[in-house]
MIDOSE-1310 file (N, C-alpha, C; in nm, 2 decimals, decimal comma, always signed):
residues 194
xxxx	+0,08/-0,12/+0,00/+0,00/+0,00/+0,00/+0,09/+0,12/+0,00; +0,05/+0,22/-0,07/+0,12/+0,35/-0,09/+0,11/+0,43/+0,04; +0,22/+0,50/+0,08/+0,22/+0,58/+0,20/+0,13/+0,70/+0,19; +0,11/+0,75/+0,07/+0,02/+0,86/+0,05/-0,13/+0,82/+0,08
xxxx	-0,16/+0,70/+0,03/-0,30/+0,65/+0,06/-0,32/+0,63/+0,21; -0,22/+0,57/+0,28/-0,23/+0,55/+0,42/-0,25/+0,68/+0,49; -0,17/+0,78/+0,46/-0,18/+0,91/+0,52/-0,32/+0,98/+0,50; -0,37/+0,96/+0,37/-0,49/+1,02/+0,34/-0,61/+0,95/+0,42
xxxx	-0,59/+0,82/+0,43/-0,69/+0,74/+0,50/-0,70/+0,78/+0,65; -0,58/+0,79/+0,71/-0,57/+0,84/+0,85/-0,61/+0,98/+0,87; -0,58/+1,06/+0,77/-0,62/+1,21/+0,78/-0,77/+1,22/+0,77; -0,84/+1,14/+0,69/-0,98/+1,14/+0,67/-1,05/+1,09/+0,80
xxxx	-0,99/+0,98/+0,86/-1,04/+0,93/+0,99/-1,03/+1,03/+1,10; -0,91/+1,10/+1,10/-0,89/+1,20/+1,21/-0,99/+1,31/+1,19; -1,02/+1,36/+1,07/-1,11/+1,46/+1,04/-1,25/+1,42/+1,08; -1,29/+1,30/+1,06/-1,42/+1,24/+1,10/-1,44/+1,24/+1,25
xxxx	-1,33/+1,20/+1,32/-1,34/+1,20/+1,47/-1,35/+1,34/+1,52; -1,27/+1,43/+1,46/-1,28/+1,57/+1,51/-1,42/+1,63/+1,48; -1,48/+1,60/+1,37/-1,61/+1,65/+1,34/-1,71/+1,59/+1,43; -1,70/+1,46/+1,46/-1,79/+1,39/+1,56/-1,78/+1,45/+1,70
xxxx	-1,66/+1,48/+1,74/-1,64/+1,54/+1,88/-1,69/+1,68/+1,88; -1,68/+1,76/+1,78/-1,73/+1,89/+1,77/-1,88/+1,89/+1,77; -1,94/+1,80/+1,70/-2,09/+1,79/+1,70/-2,14/+1,75/+1,84; -2,08/+1,65/+1,90/-2,12/+1,61/+2,04/-2,10/+1,73/+2,14
xxxx	-1,99/+1,80/+2,13/-1,97/+1,91/+2,22/-2,07/+2,02/+2,20; -2,10/+2,05/+2,08/-2,20/+2,15/+2,04/-2,34/+2,11/+2,09; -2,37/+1,99/+2,07/-2,50/+1,94/+2,12/-2,51/+1,95/+2,27; -2,41/+1,91/+2,34/-2,41/+1,92/+2,49/-2,42/+2,06/+2,53
xxxx	-2,35/+2,15/+2,47/-2,36/+2,29/+2,50/-2,50/+2,35/+2,49; -2,56/+2,32/+2,37/-2,70/+2,37/+2,35/-2,80/+2,31/+2,44; -2,78/+2,18/+2,48/-2,87/+2,11/+2,57/-2,86/+2,17/+2,71; -2,74/+2,21/+2,75/-2,72/+2,26/+2,89/-2,71/+2,41/+2,91
xxxx	-2,71/+2,48/+2,80/-2,69/+2,63/+2,80/-2,80/+2,69/+2,89; -2,93/+2,66/+2,87/-3,04/+2,71/+2,94/-3,03/+2,69/+3,09; -2,99/+2,57/+3,13/-2,98/+2,53/+3,27/-2,86/+2,61/+3,33; -2,75/+2,62/+3,26/-2,63/+2,70/+3,31/-2,67/+2,85/+3,33
xxxx	-2,74/+2,90/+3,23/-2,78/+3,04/+3,24/-2,88/+3,06/+3,36; -2,97/+2,97/+3,38/-3,06/+2,97/+3,50/-2,98/+2,97/+3,63; -2,88/+2,88/+3,64/-2,80/+2,86/+3,76/-2,73/+2,99/+3,79; -2,67/+3,05/+3,68/-2,60/+3,18/+3,70/-2,69/+3,29/+3,75
xxxx	-2,81/+3,30/+3,69/-2,90/+3,40/+3,73/-2,95/+3,38/+3,87; -2,97/+3,26/+3,91/-3,01/+3,22/+4,05/-2,90/+3,26/+4,15; -2,78/+3,23/+4,11/-2,66/+3,26/+4,20/-2,65/+3,42/+4,21; -2,67/+3,49/+4,10/-2,66/+3,64/+4,11/-2,77/+3,69/+4,20
xxxx	-2,89/+3,64/+4,19/-3,00/+3,68/+4,28/-2,98/+3,65/+4,42; -2,92/+3,54/+4,45/-2,88/+3,50/+4,59/-2,78/+3,60/+4,65; -2,68/+3,63/+4,57/-2,57/+3,72/+4,61/-2,63/+3,86/+4,63; -2,72/+3,90/+4,54/-2,78/+4,03/+4,54/-2,86/+4,04/+4,67
xxxx	-2,94/+3,94/+4,71/-3,02/+3,94/+4,83/-2,93/+3,95/+4,96; -2,80/+3,90/+4,95/-2,71/+3,91/+5,06/-2,66/+4,05/+5,09; -2,65/+4,13/+4,98/-2,59/+4,26/+5,00/-2,69/+4,37/+4,99; -2,81/+4,34/+4,94/-2,92/+4,45/+4,93/-3,05/+4,39/+4,96
xxxx	-3,11/+4,42/+5,08/-3,24/+4,36/+5,11/-3,35/+4,41/+5,01; -3,45/+4,33/+4,99/-3,55/+4,35/+4,89/-3,63/+4,48/+4,91; -3,64/+4,52/+5,04/-3,72/+4,64/+5,07/-3,65/+4,77/+5,03; -3,53/+4,76/+4,97/-3,46/+4,88/+4,93/-3,48/+4,91/+4,78
xxxx	-3,55/+4,82/+4,71/-3,57/+4,85/+4,56/-3,70/+4,78/+4,51; -3,75/+4,84/+4,40/-3,87/+4,78/+4,34/-3,85/+4,77/+4,19; -3,72/+4,78/+4,14/-3,69/+4,76/+4,00/-3,61/+4,64/+3,98; -3,58/+4,61/+3,85/-3,49/+4,50/+3,82/-3,35/+4,55/+3,82
xxxx	-3,28/+4,53/+3,93/-3,15/+4,59/+3,94/-3,05/+4,55/+3,84; -3,06/+4,42/+3,81/-2,96/+4,36/+3,71/-2,98/+4,42/+3,57; -3,10/+4,47/+3,54/-3,12/+4,54/+3,41/-3,08/+4,68/+3,42; -3,04/+4,73/+3,54/-3,01/+4,87/+3,55/-2,86/+4,89/+3,60
xxxx	-2,78/+4,82/+3,52/-2,63/+4,82/+3,56/-2,55/+4,88/+3,44; -2,44/+4,94/+3,48/-2,35/+4,99/+3,38/-2,21/+4,97/+3,42; -2,12/+4,95/+3,32/-1,98/+4,93/+3,35/-1,93/+5,07/+3,38; -1,84/+5,07/+3,48/-1,79/+5,20/+3,52/-1,66/+5,23/+3,45
xxxx	-1,64/+5,36/+3,42/-1,51/+5,40/+3,36/-1,41/+5,42/+3,47; -1,45/+5,41/+3,59/-1,36/+5,43/+3,71/-1,27/+5,32/+3,72; -1,15/+5,34/+3,78/-1,06/+5,23/+3,82/-1,10/+5,17/+3,95; -1,18/+5,24/+4,03/-1,22/+5,18/+4,16/-1,34/+5,09/+4,15
xxxx	-1,43/+5,11/+4,05/-1,55/+5,03/+4,04/-1,55/+4,96/+3,90; -1,59/+4,84/+3,90/-1,60/+4,76/+3,78/-1,74/+4,78/+3,72; -1,85/+4,77/+3,80/-1,98/+4,78/+3,75/-2,07/+4,83/+3,87; -2,16/+4,92/+3,83/-2,25/+4,97/+3,93/-2,40/+4,95/+3,89
xxxx	-2,48/+4,90/+3,98/-2,62/+4,88/+3,95/-2,70/+4,97/+4,04; -2,81/+5,04/+3,98/-2,88/+5,13/+4,06/-3,01/+5,07/+4,11; -3,04/+5,08/+4,24/-3,16/+5,03/+4,30/-3,26/+5,15/+4,31; -3,37/+5,13/+4,25/-3,48/+5,24/+4,26/-3,59/+5,19/+4,35
xxxx	-3,64/+5,29/+4,42/-3,76/+5,26/+4,50/-3,86/+5,37/+4,47; -3,97/+5,34/+4,41/-4,08/+5,43/+4,37/-4,02/+5,54/+4,28; -3,93/+5,49/+4,19/-3,87/+5,58/+4,09/-3,75/+5,66/+4,13; -3,71/+5,66/+4,26/-3,60/+5,74/+4,31/-3,48/+5,64/+4,34
xxxx	-3,36/+5,70/+4,32/-3,24/+5,62/+4,35/-3,24/+5,60/+4,50; -3,23/+5,48/+4,55/-3,23/+5,45/+4,69/-3,10/+5,38/+4,73; -3,04/+5,30/+4,64/-2,92/+5,23/+4,68/-2,84/+5,19/+4,55; -2,73/+5,13/+4,58/-2,65/+5,08/+4,47/-2,59/+4,94/+4,50
xxxx	-2,57/+4,86/+4,40/-2,50/+4,74/+4,41/-2,37/+4,76/+4,33; -2,26/+4,73/+4,39/-2,13/+4,76/+4,32/-2,05/+4,64/+4,31; -1,99/+4,62/+4,20/-1,88/+4,52/+4,18/-1,75/+4,60/+4,17; -1,66/+4,56/+4,25/-1,52/+4,62/+4,25/-1,42/+4,52/+4,27
xxxx	-1,29/+4,55/+4,23/-1,18/+4,46/+4,25/-1,07/+4,53/+4,33; -1,04/+4,46/+4,44/-0,93/+4,51/+4,52/-0,80/+4,45/+4,46; -0,72/+4,53/+4,41/-0,60/+4,48/+4,34/-0,48/+4,44/+4,43; -0,50/+4,47/+4,56/-0,39/+4,45/+4,65/-0,40/+4,34/+4,75
xxxx	-0,48/+4,24/+4,71/-0,48/+4,12/+4,80/-0,35/+4,05/+4,81; -0,33/+3,97/+4,91/-0,21/+3,90/+4,93/-0,17/+3,82/+4,81; -0,26/+3,75/+4,75/-0,24/+3,66/+4,64/-0,30/+3,71/+4,51; -0,33/+3,84/+4,50/-0,38/+3,90/+4,38/-0,51/+3,97/+4,40
xxxx	-0,58/+3,98/+4,29/-0,71/+4,05/+4,29/-0,82/+3,98/+4,38; -0,90/+4,06/+4,44/-1,02/+4,01/+4,52/-1,14/+4,08/+4,46; -1,23/+4,01/+4,40/-1,35/+4,07/+4,34/-1,46/+4,07/+4,45; -1,52/+4,19/+4,46/-1,62/+4,21/+4,56/-1,75/+4,26/+4,51
xxxx	-1,86/+4,23/+4,58/-1,99/+4,28/+4,55/-2,04/+4,34/+4,68; -2,09/+4,47/+4,68/-2,15/+4,53/+4,80/-2,27/+4,61/+4,76; -2,35/+4,63/+4,86/-2,47/+4,71/+4,85/-2,45/+4,83/+4,94; -2,50/+4,95/+4,90/-2,48/+5,07/+4,97/-2,60/+5,17/+4,94
xxxx	-2,64/+5,23/+5,05/-2,75/+5,33/+5,03/-2,69/+5,46/+4,98; -2,78/+5,55/+4,94/-2,73/+5,68/+4,89/-2,67/+5,76/+5,00; -2,70/+5,73/+5,12/-2,65/+5,80/+5,24/-2,52/+5,74/+5,29; -2,46/+5,64/+5,22/-2,33/+5,59/+5,26/-2,33/+5,47/+5,35
xxxx	-2,45/+5,41/+5,38/-2,46/+5,29/+5,47/-2,43/+5,17/+5,38; -2,33/+5,09/+5,42/-2,29/+4,97/+5,36/-2,39/+4,86/+5,41; -2,47/+4,80/+5,32/-2,57/+4,71/+5,36/-2,51/+4,56/+5,37; -2,41/+4,54/+5,29/-2,35/+4,40/+5,29/-2,24/+4,40/+5,19
xxxx	-2,14/+4,31/+5,22/-2,03/+4,29/+5,13/-2,01/+4,14/+5,11; -1,98/+4,09/+4,99/-1,95/+3,95/+4,97/-1,83/+3,95/+4,87; -1,75/+3,84/+4,89/-1,64/+3,82/+4,80/-1,69/+3,73/+4,68; -1,67/+3,77/+4,56/-1,71/+3,70/+4,44/-1,60/+3,60/+4,40
xxxx	-1,47/+3,65/+4,41/-1,36/+3,56/+4,36/-1,23/+3,61/+4,43; -1,15/+3,51/+4,47/-1,02/+3,55/+4,53/-0,92/+3,43/+4,51; -0,79/+3,46/+4,54/-0,69/+3,35/+4,53/-0,61/+3,35/+4,66; -0,68/+3,40/+4,77/-0,61/+3,41/+4,90/-0,57/+3,27/+4,96
xxxx	-0,48/+3,27/+5,05/-0,43/+3,14/+5,10/-0,54/+3,07/+5,18; -0,56/+2,94/+5,14/-0,66/+2,86/+5,22/-0,62/+2,85/+5,36; -0,71/+2,86/+5,45/-0,69/+2,84/+5,59/-0,64/+2,97/+5,66; -0,61/+3,08/+5,58/-0,56/+3,20/+5,64/-0,64/+3,32/+5,57
xxxx	-0,61/+3,35/+5,45/-0,67/+3,46/+5,39/-0,81/+3,43/+5,34; -0,85/+3,31/+5,33/-0,99/+3,27/+5,28/-1,09/+3,29/+5,39; -1,06/+3,35/+5,50/-1,16/+3,38/+5,61/-1,25/+3,50/+5,56; -1,23/+3,55/+5,44/-1,32/+3,65/+5,38/-1,44/+3,59/+5,33
xxxx	-1,45/+3,46/+5,32/-1,57/+3,38/+5,27/-1,66/+3,36/+5,38; -1,79/+3,37/+5,36/-1,89/+3,35/+5,47/-1,90/+3,21/+5,51; -1,86/+3,11/+5,43/-1,87/+2,97/+5,46/-1,76/+2,94/+5,56; -1,66/+3,02/+5,58/-1,54/+2,99/+5,67/-1,54/+3,08/+5,79
xxxx	-1,59/+3,21/+5,77/-1,58/+3,31/+5,88/-1,69/+3,41/+5,86; -1,73/+3,48/+5,97/-1,83/+3,58/+5,96/-1,77/+3,72/+5,95; -1,64/+3,73/+5,93/-1,57/+3,85/+5,93/-1,63/+3,95/+5,83; -1,66/+3,91/+5,71/-1,72/+3,99/+5,60/-1,85/+4,06/+5,65
xxxx	-1,92/+4,00/+5,74/-2,04/+4,06/+5,79/-2,02/+4,18/+5,88; -1,89/+4,21/+5,92/-1,86/+4,33/+6,00/-1,89/+4,46/+5,92; -1,91/+4,45/+5,79/-1,94/+4,57/+5,71/-2,08/+4,61/+5,72; -2,17/+4,51/+5,76/-2,31/+4,54/+5,75/-2,35/+4,66/+5,84
xxxx	-2,42/+4,75/+5,77/-2,48/+4,87/+5,84/-2,38/+4,96/+5,89; -2,26/+4,96/+5,84/-2,15/+5,06/+5,88/-2,17/+5,17/+5,78; -2,16/+5,29/+5,83/-2,18/+5,41/+5,74/-2,04/+5,47/+5,71; -2,03/+5,52/+5,59/-1,90/+5,58/+5,56/-1,93/+5,73/+5,52
xxxx	-1,85/+5,82/+5,57/-1,86/+5,96/+5,54/-1,73/+6,03/+5,55; -1,72/+6,15/+5,51/-1,59/+6,22/+5,52/-1,55/+6,24/+5,67; -1,65/+6,23/+5,76/-1,62/+6,25/+5,90/-1,56/+6,12/+5,97; -1,57/+6,01/+5,91/-1,53/+5,88/+5,98/-1,43/+5,80/+5,89
xxxx	-1,36/+5,86/+5,80/-1,27/+5,79/+5,71/-1,16/+5,71/+5,79; -1,12/+5,77/+5,90/-1,01/+5,71/+5,98/-1,06/+5,57/+6,04; -1,19/+5,56/+6,06/-1,24/+5,43/+6,11/-1,24/+5,32/+6,00; -1,23/+5,36/+5,87/-1,24/+5,27/+5,76/-1,10/+5,21/+5,73
xxxx	-1,05/+5,14/+5,82/-0,91/+5,07/+5,81/-0,91/+4,96/+5,91; -0,82/+4,87/+5,89/-0,81/+4,76/+5,99/-0,75/+4,81/+6,12; -0,77/+4,75/+6,23/-0,73/+4,79/+6,36/-0,58/+4,82/+6,36; -0,50/+4,74/+6,29/-0,35/+4,75/+6,29/-0,32/+4,89/+6,23
xxxx	-0,40/+4,94/+6,15/-0,38/+5,07/+6,08/-0,46/+5,19/+6,15; -0,51/+5,16/+6,27/-0,59/+5,26/+6,35/-0,73/+5,26/+6,32; -0,79/+5,17/+6,25/-0,93/+5,17/+6,21/-1,01/+5,08/+6,30; -1,14/+5,05/+6,26/-1,23/+4,98/+6,34/-1,25/+4,83/+6,29
xxxx	-1,19/+4,79/+6,19/-1,21/+4,66/+6,13/-1,10/+4,56/+6,18; -1,15/+4,44/+6,23/-1,05/+4,34/+6,27/-0,98/+4,29/+6,15; -0,86/+4,24/+6,18/-0,78/+4,16/+6,08/-0,77/+4,02/+6,13; -0,71/+3,93/+6,05/-0,69/+3,80/+6,09/-0,55/+3,78/+6,14
xxxx	-0,53/+3,70/+6,24/-0,40/+3,68/+6,30/-0,31/+3,62/+6,18; -0,20/+3,69/+6,15/-0,11/+3,65/+6,05/-0,16/+3,69/+5,91; -0,27/+3,75/+5,89/-0,32/+3,79/+5,76/-0,39/+3,92/+5,76; -0,31/+4,03/+5,76/-0,36/+4,16/+5,76/-0,38/+4,21/+5,62
xxxx	-0,30/+4,17/+5,53/-0,31/+4,22/+5,39/-0,45/+4,20/+5,33; -0,50/+4,08/+5,34/-0,63/+4,05/+5,28/-0,74/+4,14/+5,34; -0,76/+4,15/+5,47/-0,87/+4,24/+5,52/-0,84/+4,38/+5,48; -0,72/+4,42/+5,49/-0,68/+4,56/+5,45/-0,72/+4,59/+5,31
xxxx	-0,70/+4,50/+5,22/-0,73/+4,52/+5,08/-0,89/+4,54/+5,06; -0,96/+4,46/+5,13/-1,11/+4,46/+5,12/-1,16/+4,59/+5,18; -1,12/+4,62/+5,30/-1,17/+4,75/+5,37/-1,13/+4,87/+5,28; -1,01/+4,87/+5,23/-0,97/+4,99/+5,15/-1,05/+5,00/+5,02
xxxx	-1,07/+4,88/+4,96/-1,15/+4,89/+4,83/-1,29/+4,93/+4,85; -1,36/+4,88/+4,96/-1,49/+4,92/+4,98/-1,50/+5,07/+5,01; -1,40/+5,12/+5,09/-1,39/+5,26/+5,12/-1,37/+5,35/+4,99; -1,28/+5,31/+4,91/-1,25/+5,38/+4,79/-1,37/+5,39/+4,70
xxxx	-1,43/+5,27/+4,68/-1,55/+5,26/+4,59/-1,67/+5,34/+4,64; -1,69/+5,33/+4,77/-1,81/+5,40/+4,83/-1,78/+5,55/+4,83; -1,66/+5,59/+4,85/-1,63/+5,74/+4,84/-1,65/+5,79/+4,70; -1,61/+5,71/+4,61/-1,63/+5,76/+4,47/-1,78/+5,78/+4,44
xxxx	-1,86/+5,68/+4,48/-2,01/+5,69/+4,46/-2,06/+5,82/+4,53; -2,03/+5,83/+4,66/-2,08/+5,95/+4,74/-2,03/+6,08/+4,67; -1,91/+6,09/+4,62/-1,86/+6,21/+4,56/-1,93/+6,24/+4,43; -1,97/+6,13/+4,36/-2,03/+6,14/+4,23/-2,17/+6,20/+4,25
xx	-2,24/+6,16/+4,36/-2,38/+6,20/+4,38/-2,39/+6,36/+4,41; -2,28/+6,42/+4,45/-2,29/+6,56/+4,48/-2,31/+6,65/+4,36
């Protein structure tokens, strides 16, 4: 048998296998896409409820979001109550975590009250810096109902830096990054409202 015919035969077989794999992958994608989208939407709604109680808005917040041109805020969603701006849901990234970026979600009233903060994504050290997750520690809940204003900026730091927020033993960088990012983002929103 000629080497050219063997190569052509195996090439055609390889192309057939690749086509079959692509068809199967595409079929699975289209069969599961709806369920994946539903799961993502459900997870977004659960996180939203953790940072912004439902009595603060009567609009579809997720449909009222915009990407921010700011370097402090990634995305900001406006919560309306009876047609008036009542609160915000903010996605921001703290660039100075111990192991890199920490993506945050927080809710805030127009008066500067932080309603809740959650970590969306991080690469902090397991068993140490990951205490920012609610499944491991309640530390992140210390932001709930804290107000930020020009008069109390010194309080918005970890205790090691003279502020009111606890840090973890041996892990000051992670809490510092989160406190500082919430403070920077909240101040930007408050200053924009003026």
